[in-house]
C-alpha positions as CSV (number, residue, x, y, z in Angstrom):
1,M,-96.5,27.8,2.5
2,R,-99.0,26.9,0.1
3,V,-102.5,26.9,1.1
4,G,-102.6,23.1,-0.3
5,F,-100.3,21.9,2.4
6,F,-103.1,22.8,4.7
7,A,-106.1,21.5,2.6
8,H,-104.9,18.2,1.3
9,A,-102.7,17.6,4.1
10,A,-100.8,15.0,2.3
11,W,-98.2,14.7,5.2
12,V,-100.9,13.3,7.8
13,H,-100.9,9.7,7.0
14,E,-100.7,7.0,9.3
15,A,-96.8,6.3,9.9
16,R,-96.2,9.9,10.7
17,L,-99.6,10.1,13.2
18,T,-98.7,6.8,14.8
19,A,-95.2,8.3,15.6
20,Y,-97.0,11.3,17.2
21,A,-99.1,9.0,19.3
22,R,-96.1,7.3,20.5
23,I,-94.2,10.5,21.6
24,F,-97.5,12.3,23.0
25,L,-98.2,8.8,25.2
26,C,-94.6,8.9,26.4
27,L,-94.9,12.3,27.3
28,Y,-98.7,11.4,29.0
29,A,-96.3,9.0,30.7
30,A,-93.9,11.0,31.8
31,A,-95.8,14.0,33.2
32,T,-98.0,11.4,35.1
33,I,-95.3,9.9,37.2
34,L,-93.4,13.0,37.6
35,W,-96.6,14.7,39.0
36,I,-97.4,12.2,41.2
37,A,-93.7,11.5,42.6
38,A,-94.0,15.4,43.3
39,S,-97.3,15.0,45.2
40,P,-96.5,13.9,48.7
41,G,-100.1,12.5,50.3
42,L,-101.6,12.9,47.2
43,I,-101.5,16.8,47.2
44,D,-100.3,18.1,44.1
45,P,-97.2,21.1,44.0
46,A,-100.5,23.3,43.2
47,G,-101.9,22.5,46.4
48,K,-105.1,20.4,44.9
49,P,-105.5,16.9,45.1
50,I,-104.5,14.5,42.6
51,G,-107.3,13.7,40.5
52,T,-108.8,17.2,41.5
53,D,-112.5,16.9,40.2
54,F,-112.8,13.5,41.5
55,M,-112.5,15.1,45.1
56,D,-116.2,16.1,44.7
57,V,-117.4,12.1,44.0
58,W,-115.7,10.9,46.7
59,A,-116.6,13.2,49.5
60,A,-120.6,12.8,48.0
61,G,-120.0,9.4,48.5
62,K,-119.0,9.4,52.1
63,L,-122.1,11.4,52.8
64,A,-124.3,9.0,51.1
65,L,-122.7,6.5,53.1
66,A,-123.4,8.4,56.4
67,G,-127.0,8.4,55.2
68,E,-126.9,12.1,54.4
69,P,-127.1,12.0,50.6
70,G,-128.5,15.3,50.7
71,A,-125.3,17.0,52.3
72,A,-123.6,16.5,49.3
73,Y,-125.5,19.5,47.8
74,D,-124.1,21.8,51.1
75,Y,-121.3,23.8,50.9
76,A,-120.1,23.4,54.1
77,R,-121.0,19.9,55.0
78,H,-119.3,18.7,51.6
79,F,-116.3,20.7,52.1
80,A,-115.7,19.4,55.5
81,V,-115.3,16.1,54.0
82,Q,-112.7,17.1,51.3
83,Q,-111.2,18.6,54.1
84,Q,-110.4,15.2,56.0
85,A,-109.5,13.2,52.9
86,L,-105.9,14.2,52.7
87,P,-103.2,15.2,54.9
88,W,-103.2,18.7,54.0
89,P,-100.6,21.0,55.4
90,P,-101.5,23.0,58.6
91,G,-102.7,26.8,57.1
92,A,-102.9,25.1,53.7
93,E,-105.5,26.8,51.2
94,I,-108.1,23.9,50.5
95,P,-109.5,24.2,47.4
96,Y,-113.4,23.2,46.9
97,F,-114.8,20.7,44.5
98,G,-118.5,21.1,44.4
99,W,-120.9,18.4,43.6
100,H,-123.6,19.3,40.9
101,Y,-124.7,15.9,39.6
102,P,-128.4,14.6,39.9
103,P,-128.7,12.0,42.8
104,L,-128.7,8.9,40.9
105,F,-124.5,9.3,40.4
106,L,-124.7,9.0,44.3
107,L,-125.4,5.4,43.6
108,I,-121.9,5.3,41.9
109,A,-120.1,8.0,44.2
110,A,-121.3,5.9,47.4
111,P,-119.4,2.6,46.5
112,L,-116.3,4.4,45.6
113,A,-116.1,6.0,48.4
114,L,-115.7,2.9,50.4
115,L,-112.3,2.8,49.4
116,P,-109.5,5.7,50.6
117,Y,-109.0,8.5,48.2
118,G,-106.4,7.6,46.1
119,L,-107.3,3.8,45.4
120,A,-110.7,5.2,44.7
121,L,-109.6,7.3,42.2
122,A,-107.7,4.7,40.8
123,A,-110.6,2.5,40.8
124,W,-112.9,4.5,38.8
125,M,-110.2,5.2,36.1
126,V,-109.7,1.7,35.6
127,V,-113.7,0.9,35.2
128,T,-114.8,3.6,33.2
129,L,-111.3,3.3,30.7
130,P,-113.0,-0.1,29.0
131,A,-115.9,1.3,28.1
132,Y,-113.8,4.5,26.1
133,L,-111.6,1.8,24.6
134,V,-114.3,-0.6,23.3
135,T,-116.0,2.0,21.8
136,I,-113.1,3.6,19.9
137,R,-112.2,-0.1,18.7
138,A,-115.3,-0.1,16.9
139,L,-114.5,3.6,15.2
140,V,-110.5,3.4,14.4
141,P,-110.1,1.8,11.0
142,S,-106.8,0.8,12.3
143,R,-104.6,-1.8,13.4
144,H,-102.7,1.2,15.9
145,W,-106.2,1.8,17.4
146,L,-105.3,1.5,21.1
147,L,-102.2,3.5,20.4
148,F,-104.2,6.4,19.1
149,A,-107.3,6.0,21.4
150,L,-104.9,6.1,24.3
151,A,-102.5,8.7,23.0
152,F,-105.7,11.5,22.0
153,P,-105.1,14.3,24.5
154,G,-108.8,14.0,25.7
155,V,-107.5,11.1,28.0
156,F,-104.7,12.6,29.1
157,V,-107.0,15.6,30.6
158,N,-109.6,13.6,31.7
159,L,-107.3,11.5,33.6
160,G,-105.5,14.9,35.5
161,H,-109.2,15.7,36.4
162,G,-110.4,12.3,37.7
163,Q,-113.7,13.1,35.5
164,N,-115.9,10.6,34.0
165,G,-115.3,11.5,30.4
166,F,-114.6,7.6,29.8
167,L,-117.9,6.6,30.8
168,T,-119.9,9.2,29.2
169,T,-117.6,9.0,25.9
170,G,-118.7,4.9,26.4
171,L,-122.5,5.4,26.8
172,L,-123.0,7.9,24.2
173,G,-120.6,6.0,21.5
174,G,-121.9,2.7,22.6
175,G,-125.3,3.6,22.2
176,L,-124.6,5.2,18.7
177,L,-123.3,2.1,17.6
178,L,-125.9,0.0,18.8
179,L,-128.7,1.9,17.6
180,E,-129.5,-0.2,14.4
181,P,-128.6,-3.6,15.8
182,R,-129.5,-3.4,19.5
183,P,-131.9,-0.6,19.9
184,L,-132.8,-1.7,23.5
185,L,-129.7,-1.8,25.1
186,A,-128.8,1.3,23.2
187,G,-131.7,3.1,24.8
188,I,-130.4,1.7,27.9
189,F,-127.0,3.3,27.3
190,F,-128.6,6.7,26.7
191,G,-130.7,6.5,29.6
192,L,-127.7,6.0,31.8
193,L,-126.3,9.5,30.5
194,A,-128.9,11.1,33.1
195,Y,-126.2,11.0,35.3
196,K,-124.8,14.3,33.3
197,P,-128.2,15.5,31.8
198,Q,-126.7,18.4,29.8
199,F,-125.4,15.8,27.3
200,G,-128.5,14.2,26.6
201,L,-130.5,17.2,25.5
202,L,-130.4,16.8,21.5
203,L,-130.8,12.2,22.1
204,P,-134.7,12.8,22.4
205,L,-135.0,14.5,19.7
206,V,-132.7,12.8,17.3
207,L,-134.4,9.2,18.2
208,L,-137.8,10.6,17.4
209,V,-137.1,12.1,13.9
210,G,-134.9,9.0,13.2
211,W,-138.0,6.6,14.2
212,H,-135.8,5.2,16.7
213,W,-138.7,4.1,19.1
214,R,-137.4,1.3,20.7
215,A,-134.4,3.1,21.7
216,F,-136.4,6.4,22.7
217,T,-138.5,4.1,24.7
218,A,-135.6,2.2,26.5
219,A,-133.9,5.5,27.5
220,T,-137.1,7.1,28.9
221,V,-137.9,3.7,30.7
222,T,-134.1,3.6,32.1
223,T,-134.0,7.2,33.2
224,L,-137.4,7.2,35.2
225,A,-136.0,3.4,36.6
226,A,-132.4,4.7,37.6
227,S,-134.2,8.0,39.4
228,A,-136.9,5.9,41.0
229,L,-133.9,3.5,41.8
230,S,-132.2,6.9,43.7
231,Y,-135.0,7.8,45.1
232,A,-135.9,4.8,47.0
233,I,-132.2,4.0,48.2
234,L,-131.2,7.5,49.5
235,G,-135.1,9.5,49.7
236,A,-136.7,12.3,49.2
237,E,-134.7,14.7,50.6
238,A,-131.3,14.0,47.9
239,W,-133.6,14.9,45.1
240,R,-135.0,18.1,47.0
241,A,-131.7,19.0,47.9
242,F,-130.2,18.6,43.9
243,F,-133.5,20.8,42.8
244,A,-132.9,23.4,45.3
245,S,-128.9,23.7,44.5
246,L,-129.7,23.9,40.8
247,R,-130.3,27.9,41.0
248,I,-126.5,28.2,42.6
249,T,-125.0,26.2,40.0
250,R,-126.6,28.6,37.3
251,T,-126.3,31.8,38.6
252,F,-122.8,31.4,40.5
253,V,-121.0,28.7,38.8
254,L,-122.5,29.1,35.3
255,E,-123.0,32.7,35.3
256,Q,-120.1,34.3,37.7
257,G,-117.4,31.6,36.4
258,P,-115.7,30.7,39.3
259,T,-114.0,27.9,37.6
260,G,-112.6,30.2,34.7
261,W,-113.8,31.3,31.4
262,E,-110.9,29.2,29.6
263,K,-112.1,26.1,31.2
264,I,-115.5,26.0,30.1
265,Q,-115.8,25.4,26.6
266,S,-119.2,26.8,25.4
267,A,-120.3,29.4,23.2
268,F,-121.6,31.2,26.7
269,S,-118.3,31.2,28.3
270,A,-117.0,32.8,25.2
271,A,-119.2,35.5,25.3
272,R,-118.7,36.2,28.9
273,M,-114.8,36.0,28.4
274,L,-115.3,38.6,25.6
275,G,-116.9,40.9,27.6
276,G,-120.4,40.2,27.0
277,S,-123.0,40.6,29.8
278,I,-125.3,37.1,31.1
279,D,-127.9,38.4,28.9
280,T,-126.0,38.2,25.7
281,A,-124.1,35.3,26.7
282,Y,-127.6,33.4,27.1
283,A,-128.3,34.9,23.4
284,V,-125.2,33.8,21.8
285,Q,-125.7,30.4,23.3
286,A,-129.1,30.1,22.2
287,V,-128.3,30.8,18.7
288,V,-125.3,28.8,18.7
289,A,-127.5,25.6,20.2
290,L,-130.8,26.2,18.1
291,A,-128.2,26.4,15.2
292,A,-126.5,22.7,16.0
293,A,-129.8,21.1,17.1
294,L,-131.4,21.9,13.5
295,T,-127.9,21.0,11.6
296,V,-128.2,17.5,13.4
297,L,-132.1,17.0,13.2
298,W,-131.8,17.9,9.5
299,I,-128.9,15.0,8.9
300,W,-130.4,12.7,10.5
301,R,-133.6,12.9,8.0
302,Q,-130.9,12.3,5.3
303,P,-130.0,9.5,3.5
304,V,-126.3,9.4,4.8
305,A,-124.4,6.9,6.5
306,A,-125.0,6.0,10.4
307,P,-121.9,7.1,11.6
308,L,-122.1,10.6,9.6
309,K,-125.3,10.9,12.0
310,G,-123.3,9.9,14.9
311,A,-120.7,12.5,14.5
312,A,-122.9,15.1,14.3
313,L,-124.8,14.3,17.4
314,A,-121.8,14.0,19.1
315,T,-120.3,17.1,18.0
316,A,-123.4,19.0,18.3
317,T,-123.9,17.6,22.1
318,L,-120.9,19.8,22.9
319,M,-122.3,22.6,21.7
320,V,-125.7,23.0,22.7
321,T,-124.9,23.3,26.6
322,P,-123.2,26.1,28.1
323,Y,-121.8,23.9,30.5
324,V,-119.2,22.2,28.9
325,L,-115.4,22.3,29.9
326,D,-112.1,21.2,28.7
327,Y,-112.3,17.5,30.2
328,D,-115.4,16.9,28.2
329,L,-114.0,17.1,25.1
330,I,-112.8,13.6,24.9
331,I,-116.0,13.1,23.4
332,L,-114.6,14.4,20.3
333,A,-112.9,11.0,19.7
334,L,-116.4,9.8,18.6
335,P,-116.8,12.5,15.4
336,I,-112.7,12.3,14.9
337,G,-113.1,8.3,14.6
338,W,-116.1,8.6,12.6
339,L,-114.9,11.1,10.0
340,T,-111.2,9.4,9.8
341,A,-112.8,5.9,9.3
342,A,-115.2,7.5,6.5
343,G,-112.0,9.4,4.9
344,V,-110.3,6.0,4.7
345,R,-112.9,4.7,3.1
346,T,-113.7,7.5,0.5
347,G,-111.1,9.5,0.3
348,F,-111.1,13.0,2.7
349,L,-112.3,16.0,1.2
350,D,-110.3,19.4,1.2
351,W,-109.1,20.8,4.7
352,E,-111.0,17.7,6.8
353,K,-107.6,16.2,7.8
354,T,-106.6,19.3,9.0
355,L,-109.7,20.2,11.2
356,L,-109.6,16.7,12.5
357,L,-106.0,17.3,13.5
358,V,-106.6,20.6,15.2
359,A,-109.8,19.0,17.0
360,G,-107.9,16.0,18.0
361,L,-105.7,18.8,19.9
362,L,-108.4,21.2,21.2
363,P,-108.7,19.3,24.7
364,L,-104.8,20.2,25.0
365,I,-104.6,23.4,23.7
366,S,-108.3,24.9,24.1
367,R,-107.5,25.8,28.1
368,E,-104.4,27.3,27.6
369,I,-105.2,29.7,24.6
370,G,-108.2,30.6,26.8
371,T,-106.2,31.6,29.3
372,L,-105.0,34.5,26.4
373,G,-108.7,35.4,26.2
374,V,-109.4,33.6,23.1
375,P,-112.0,31.2,23.0
376,I,-111.5,28.4,20.0
377,A,-113.5,25.6,21.5
378,P,-116.9,26.9,19.9
379,V,-115.1,27.9,16.7
380,V,-113.3,24.6,16.1
381,L,-116.9,22.8,17.3
382,S,-118.8,25.1,14.4
383,M,-116.3,24.2,12.0
384,L,-116.0,20.3,12.5
385,L,-120.0,20.2,12.4
386,A,-120.0,22.4,9.0
387,M,-117.5,19.5,7.8
388,I,-120.1,17.0,8.8
389,V,-122.6,18.7,6.8
390,R,-120.4,19.3,3.6
391,R,-119.2,15.5,4.2
392,S,-123.4,14.4,4.0
393,L,-124.1,16.7,1.3
394,A,-121.0,15.1,-0.8
395,E,-122.2,11.3,0.2
396,R,-125.5,12.1,-1.4
397,R,-123.8,12.4,-4.5
398,P,-122.8,9.8,-6.9
399,Y,-119.3,10.6,-7.6
400,R,-116.0,10.1,-5.2
401,L,-115.9,11.8,-2.4
402,G,-112.1,12.9,-1.6
403,T,-108.6,11.7,-1.9
404,P,-107.1,8.8,-0.9
405,A,-105.9,9.6,2.5
406,L,-104.8,8.0,6.0
407,G,-102.8,5.1,5.0
408,A,-99.1,5.1,5.1
409,A,-97.0,7.8,3.7
410,D,-97.6,6.0,-0.1
411,G,-101.3,6.6,0.3
412,G,-102.1,2.9,0.9
413,V,-104.8,2.1,3.6
414,R,-103.3,-0.3,6.7
């Protein structure tokens, strides 16, 4: 097979991608219906609750409603609520889902816990999905944007875990889209990301180097205000319990990897999967994080389009934290959308479409390939960031970037 088949990827065009998206969406829908049908009492055939990770949110919310928010960080008390959440069969080995979020997320978990588990899970997905869709609508240059947005594998993985990827992607992507026209609102979005602080590590740096002072101030004020509100409503004990739990989160959840190294998508996890010690894994993670951070800061100081800066930040956000899981890869919808729009506008660089296709499949395949002892996510993310650097350098030159690309098979853009 010729190298050009992948380098130019003329076979990747809108008509074919639309057909693939429809197939993916039908498969997702069929799998979801069959899985729910095979899960009496919302307990799936694997003995886990439908929505798996949402269980920790619902149980933590229950404890907050009972006036014991600090108990969400207590294994025994948190687990006791989960044991009563669903009609577990007698003698069943009930799985535990730990709560590792800061107390401000309890302000969201508590209202959800007013509903029974199944309804709360459905409400969480329905309420947060629009945040993701509105963001993707602004990125994807196609009348089929909704189909592409829903067929993205990260959506299926996020739904299956009952996770918060829709909200995270909406806040990060929405903030970046609003950074120039509405900096104060962008800052509020960034500040609300404090509910998942590992994904806000680079934000203060890029806002400072980009001289986005109003957004930086709004983000700081929003974070402090949300934290103060949770302190006032939940009390000091919740925050004390949270800080006390950080050591267990680091030494057990991250360093020992009970979740499974194949599920954690960071360079740290890759090093541990390949047999590296904890110290070696931290060293590898530090090198990757530093390289990613410096790359993003360099791009943010270049005279390139804002979407490329956003794509770089979103990609590096997944690289700088040692604790990023497969469902968090829904954030890849942001750089994929921005880079696709750039390619439609100016033509795609060699290998760009192939890499974007691989990145689009990553949420679906990374965990399964990881079970074979092959950590691919850090490699794909590094390649994607390198591609963004390449496009940033190309955009500074006066000549045409690449070949036309994501339209119908004839090369036109629809």
